[in-house]
KELUM-236091 format. One record per residue (C-alpha): x, y, z. Coordinates in Angstrom, 2 decimals. Example, Ala and Ser with C-alpha at 12.3 -4.5 7.8 and 13.67 -1.06 7.14 Angstrom:
residues 2
- u  v  w
- 12.30  -4.50  7.80
- 13.67  -1.06  7.14
This chain:
residues 176
- u  v  w
- 20.07  151.66  113.48
- 19.58  149.20  110.78
- 19.06  145.33  111.47
- 17.93  144.54  108.02
- 21.83  144.64  107.09
- 23.28  142.89  109.82
- 24.99  140.10  108.96
- 24.68  137.38  111.90
- 26.44  133.93  110.98
- 27.41  131.12  113.88
- 29.33  127.28  113.03
- 30.41  125.37  115.00
- 32.86  122.73  113.95
- 33.93  119.80  116.36
- 37.97  118.83  116.52
- 38.59  115.05  114.40
- 40.02  112.70  116.59
- 43.37  111.62  116.40
- 45.52  109.16  117.77
- 47.00  111.39  120.78
- 43.51  111.41  122.00
- 43.06  107.35  120.92
- 46.20  106.94  122.73
- 45.14  108.78  126.17
- 41.67  107.58  126.27
- 42.88  103.98  125.90
- 45.81  105.11  128.40
- 42.37  106.09  130.72
- 40.56  102.49  130.19
- 43.98  100.68  131.63
- 44.44  102.96  134.13
- 40.93  102.13  135.47
- 40.77  98.79  135.18
- 44.62  98.39  137.26
- 42.34  100.83  140.11
- 39.27  98.69  139.92
- 41.20  94.94  140.27
- 43.50  97.12  143.01
- 40.27  98.48  144.92
- 39.06  94.52  144.31
- 41.84  92.48  145.86
- 42.66  95.80  148.87
- 39.53  97.05  149.09
- 36.81  94.44  148.61
- 34.45  96.24  151.69
- 34.31  98.97  149.49
- 34.72  97.95  145.87
- 31.26  98.86  144.94
- 31.98  102.27  146.15
- 35.13  102.68  144.14
- 34.21  101.19  141.10
- 31.24  103.37  141.04
- 33.76  106.47  141.84
- 36.25  104.89  139.14
- 33.74  104.42  136.39
- 32.76  107.98  136.57
- 35.88  109.51  136.93
- 36.10  107.84  133.31
- 32.45  109.37  132.14
- 34.83  112.20  132.52
- 37.58  111.72  131.41
- 36.58  110.65  128.11
- 33.44  113.27  128.01
- 36.17  116.39  128.36
- 38.58  114.41  125.36
- 35.66  116.36  123.05
- 36.62  119.73  121.61
- 34.42  121.21  119.84
- 35.12  125.54  117.86
- 32.20  128.23  117.68
- 32.92  131.05  114.84
- 30.32  133.77  115.62
- 30.43  136.36  112.50
- 28.85  139.62  113.60
- 28.87  142.82  111.71
- 32.19  141.94  111.05
- 33.52  140.90  114.10
- 34.90  137.29  114.33
- 34.86  136.08  117.53
- 35.90  131.94  117.93
- 34.62  129.93  121.79
- 36.74  126.51  122.22
- 34.21  124.34  123.73
- 35.24  121.54  125.64
- 33.13  118.77  126.68
- 30.21  120.26  125.24
- 29.58  122.64  128.07
- 32.59  124.42  129.03
- 32.74  127.89  126.80
- 35.59  129.79  126.69
- 36.44  132.82  123.99
- 39.99  132.69  122.92
- 39.52  134.38  120.34
- 37.99  138.11  118.81
- 39.80  139.79  115.71
- 37.51  142.57  113.60
- 37.56  142.15  110.17
- 39.86  145.53  109.81
- 42.52  143.67  111.29
- 42.57  140.45  108.61
- 45.84  140.84  106.22
- 44.88  137.93  103.94
- 42.04  135.31  103.81
- 43.33  132.11  101.84
- 42.27  128.34  101.90
- 45.17  126.48  102.71
- 46.60  123.60  100.45
- 46.26  120.09  101.82
- 49.47  119.46  103.79
- 51.19  122.60  103.61
- 51.23  125.20  105.98
- 51.72  128.74  105.82
- 55.29  129.91  107.03
- 56.09  133.29  107.91
- 57.01  135.81  111.22
- 53.81  134.88  113.60
- 53.42  135.71  116.84
- 51.05  133.18  117.77
- 49.46  130.49  115.50
- 46.01  129.72  116.40
- 44.98  126.13  115.26
- 40.68  126.26  115.92
- 40.03  123.93  112.35
- 39.20  120.17  112.47
- 42.06  118.79  112.14
- 45.50  119.72  109.73
- 44.94  117.29  106.96
- 40.86  118.34  106.37
- 39.53  119.67  103.59
- 38.06  123.01  103.49
- 40.67  124.43  105.78
- 41.04  127.95  105.55
- 43.81  130.66  107.50
- 43.45  134.50  107.96
- 46.41  136.59  109.03
- 45.62  139.03  111.52
- 47.42  142.71  112.02
- 47.17  144.08  116.18
- 47.59  147.46  116.22
- 50.05  146.46  119.27
- 51.92  144.99  116.32
- 51.45  140.92  117.58
- 50.59  139.06  114.05
- 48.08  136.45  114.12
- 48.15  133.45  111.64
- 44.22  131.54  112.72
- 43.51  128.22  111.26
- 39.89  127.16  111.01
- 36.83  125.41  108.79
- 33.99  128.01  108.09
- 31.21  126.65  105.68
- 29.69  128.33  103.05
- 27.58  131.09  104.55
- 30.91  131.72  106.86
- 32.79  132.10  103.85
- 30.18  134.47  102.21
- 30.05  136.70  105.58
- 33.89  137.34  105.27
- 33.85  138.20  101.40
- 31.07  140.74  102.28
- 33.34  142.48  105.10
- 36.85  141.30  103.45
- 36.59  141.64  99.94
- 39.77  141.56  97.60
- 41.46  140.30  101.12
- 40.00  137.36  100.88
- 41.38  136.35  97.27
- 45.70  137.13  98.22
- 47.74  134.58  98.73
- 50.39  134.41  101.97
- 53.26  136.25  99.87
- 50.83  138.99  99.86
- 51.30  140.70  103.26
- 54.79  142.05  102.51
- 52.95  144.47  99.15
- 50.77  145.73  102.10
């Protein structure tokens, strides 16, 4: 095996914080304050213990709302991992470049339409610049739509294995 021609690229993207995440964190703080107040009034002798437990739970609630995605490209195989709280990692999608039918940048504010079995959003966010998508057709006839936010090195690796498939627009899937 010639290791000089291997392609290996990794890229980590942090999901942009949205309004729902902010509201959830505000809700956690309000709930913590209510629980601290209740512990102070009704459980005065155990208050320091409950205060510490509530603050620790609040810390972990804040920590696990952070989502990151890691794209690993190894010789035409793409693995996407979801990282929760900068600790818990789970592979959510594995694709070979031969299964990718189209790949193109997303126009700002628009979504790709079509008949897809599943749609995944592994990008920084919907309105973020540099958002791309690719479509996958598997042998079991499932069609996937995947949004992601690649960097330049990852795009070059895709270009090496996909070639012209990256230049197609979303309507070209019916021609293939």
